[in-house]
Phi, psi and omega in degrees: 000316182294310182296314182300318180294320181293313180297319178297322177298311181296327181298342175290339188235337186223133175256015178271094185297325179296314178297315181301317179291324177298319181294321176295316181301321178297315179298312181300316181295314183295315182284348178259007179307136185295347177273356180263136177234333177247315183280067189239182176298329179296323176298316179297321181296319177298317178299317181297320178296312182298317185282327178298328179298333182241028183307324182291347179265351183273127183287320182229090185296321182295317176299319179302318180294317177300318178299316181303310186288332187254354191294334177237023186296329172254120181213120176221117185297345180271352184251156179247007182245028182300318181296317180297316180294321178296318179296320179296315181293322177301313181298320180297315181290322180293327176293322180301326182260010169081028179286155181292155178299323182296312180297318180297315181294323178296319178297314179302317180298319180294320178297314181295332179294338180286354178286325184241338183057033177281162176297135180247156175285347181262120183300317180300320179298318178296320177296320182291313182293329174294315178299324180297333179262003187300334179301333181296333184257012178286163174307150188309319182301319178287320178298320181298321176297319180300307187289333175289325177290323175300318179300320180296324179292337179252028185300338181295337182267133176290162183304322184291344174264314185290313188301314178299323179293319179294319178300322179297318178297313182297316179295324177301314179293318187292331181274353177292139179301319174211138180283322186257129188279328182267147180298324181301306183285331176298310181296327185280324192233343192303308185300311181295322181298314180297321177297315180298314181299316179295319181298315178297317181301325181297342181280340186267000000 
């Protein structure tokens, strides 16, 4: 599903099959890196499922798809500029296949929005950042797999370093009036997400 959707997206702009396949291989390789446990192809697949459900609400579906595939293409748990690096690589690849500056800039903006998940004036951006957080509202068993995988990505840090940082993140989410900016994702995930976050926090 992921590969087919990506290749079909590129076919709208490029008839260079070799290049299109190379771009997919790069995505597949990066998201399959052995140091990744959460920011993986499975994460992309969940996003695609969540966003496809509301495709009729998305103003620019193609831009949304480019954002989906590239938003975590660069990921290093030791770095704080992953979003910026991902946006840069996305822009470089989009230029290679001849996308317009407007589409490229919109994609970059959406990727950078995943750094803070703040409310945006752009509706599509809000839908994307909400979908990016949708794992928080999954059933507890799935959420538990998620937070344990996040811990694995930060395995270099001992508990006495990781745990206080994780607690800070959880508390940050819990004091927010609402985690999800769009009514669709709020209604679908908010209640379960707050329960999950509190449950995880109780372990520390």
